[in-house]
N, C-alpha and C positions, 0 to 999 in steps of 0.2 A: 406585429407580434410573432415572435418564434414560436414554431410548435413545439420545439424541444428546450427547455431550460436546465440548467444545472446550478443548484444552490451549493456553494462550497467555498474552502479556501485554498489558496495557491500553493499553501505550504504544508497541505495535509496530503499523505500518501494515499489513504482511501478514496479521495477527490481525484487524484492524479491517475489512479487505475480507470476510472470513468471517463477522463479527458482522453487517454490512450486509446480506450476501446471505440469510443466516439468518432475519432481521428481515423484509426483503423478501418472502421466501418464506413468512413466519410460521410457523416452525419452531421449536419449543420446545426448548430446549436446556440445558445445564448449563455453565457456564463455570468453569474450573478454572486459576487464576492461576499460573503457574510464575515460579521464581526462577532466572533463567538461569546464574546465578553458583553456585547451588547445585541443579542439575536434579533431578527427582524419580525415583524408580524407573519410575514410570507413563510419564513422558515417555520415559525411556531405553528402555523396553520397547516403546512404541508407535513409537518414530522410531530404532531402533537405528543406521541409516545415518549420518543427518545430525545426530541428537539435537538439534533446533531447533524452535521453534514457527513456525507454528500447526500442532497436529495435529488434525483432526476424527475422532472415534471415533463412529462409526454402528453400533449392533448388536454391539459390542466389536470391530469391524474398524476400523483406523486408515487413514485417508488423509492424506497429508502433501503439502507444496508448496502454497504458496496458490492458484496458478494451476489445479493440478491440482483441488484442493479446490472451487474455484467451480464447474468443469465437472461435478464429481461432484454438487454440490447441483442444478444445473441440472438433471442428468439424472434425478436420484432425485425431487426435488419438482417436477413438471411445470408447476405453476401460476405465474403470474407469471415467464414466461422470460426469462432474461438474455441468452442468446446468440441472434442473428439466425435466422430461420429458413432464409433463403437460404444454399447452401452457399460461396459466394463471400464474402458477407458475414461468415459464421461465420469462415472462412479470414484475411480482413482483421482482423477482431477479435483473434484469436489472434497474428496477425503484430505489431499494435501493441503489445498487451499484454507479449510478448517485449521489443519495443523499448524499452517503458517500464522494464522491471525492468533489462535489460542495458545499455541507454544513458542514459536520463533519471536514475534513481535513482544509479547509481554515477556517473555525472558530477556529479551534483549533491553527493554525499558526498565526491567528489574535492575540489570547489570548498570545501567546510567544512574539510577537513583540510590544505590547500595552505596556504602563506604565500608573502611576498613576491611575485616577479615570476611565480612559478609559479600564483599564486593567481589573478592577472588571467587568465593564459592558461586555467585551469580554469574560469573563471566564463563566459569566452566559449564555450568548448567546450559547457558545460551550457547555455547560451543558445541555442546552435545546435541542441541536441536539442530543445529546447522550441519553436523554430521550427516543427518538424515536427507537432507535437501542435496548435500555432495555426491550421496550415492545415487540419487534420483537423477542428476543432470549428468553423471559420468558417461562419456563416450557419446553425447548428444549436444547439438547447436543450441537448441530451444528445450524448455519443458514440454512445449507443444508439438516437437519433431523438428521438421525442417523450417518451419515459421513460427512466428509468435502467436500463442495462444492464451486462453483463461488464465493457465497456471502460472504463466511467464507474467502476465499483467498483475497478478496477486503477489508475486514474489518480487515486483520490480521495485519495491521499496528499497531494497538493498543497492541499487544503484546509486542512491544519494542519499535517502534519508538514513541509512544505515551509518554512512560517514558522519554525518551531522551528530548522530547518537554517539558516536566514538568520540567526537570531539569534545561535545557536552560532557561526556562521562570521563574523558581522559583516559581513554582505554583503547584496544583493537580486539574486535571481535572477529572478522573476516579476514584471517591471515591468509594471504595467498598460498605460504608453503603447506599449510595446513587444508585449505581448501580451494586447489588448484582449478578444478572444475567448475566450482561455483563461481570463482574468481573470474575465469575466461567467459563464463556465460554472461556476467555483468557487463563485461566490456561488449560482446556481442550486442546485448539488448540496448545499452544506450547509443550504439552506432545506429539505430533504425530511426530514420529521419522523424517519424511520428512520435517517437519517444524523445529523442534529443531535443526537439524543437518545442517540447512542453514541459522541460525541466525547470523549476524555479532556481533562482540563485542558491547557492549552498549556504551562504550566510543569512538568508532569510529563513532557511530551515533550521540552521542552528539557533537562531535566536527564537524560534517558533518553539523549539524543545526546552530551551534555557527557561523561557517564561513559564512553561508547564512545569519544569524541574522546581523553579524558586517559588511556584504558586503551591506545591505541593509542601515543600519544605516550610512555608510559612504557616500552612494549615497545621503542621504538625508541632511547629514552635508555639503556638497559640492553644495548643490543648492544656 
């Protein structure tokens, strides 16, 4: 039995964050694929509050929520640190991570599911959020400095999952001419072997988002 288990889905970017962190830390783990439409008893037991992935199980103790798990991994396995040593820089990394999940991801998904005039406004809002990240990465190779860190893993969803969102939504959010530094960072990020080797096929992620979008629209149609 593995001491470290990860409950997740290959197409979920919060799960990908944890896979990347474990690989960068060279931590051996067992990945357990979950069907989110038919959740396993283990998932329901280990995350009874939110009932979602990812869930890291370390020595039979569950840790949930991807940002929390990343910090747990960094504090448990000290080598190849992810968060900066400086307290202010650590605080800023946490601030921008929260911004990414609460503003960038949600605004991008809003652009995916919006239609008509609302879609145009949603795209503009999402791009306004990405402008903040563009300023943060300008002049740097990684958000973590010269090597990949905590914030890079959090923003890593733009390397593949944003492409899938754009395809499903029939739009373009991360325009290279508008976001040159962020676009260059994306290319640097996916060249790292631990990242590149862990990316799921794009078509799987496209299907993942399409299924989610179709489900939401079916709920709206049945109201």
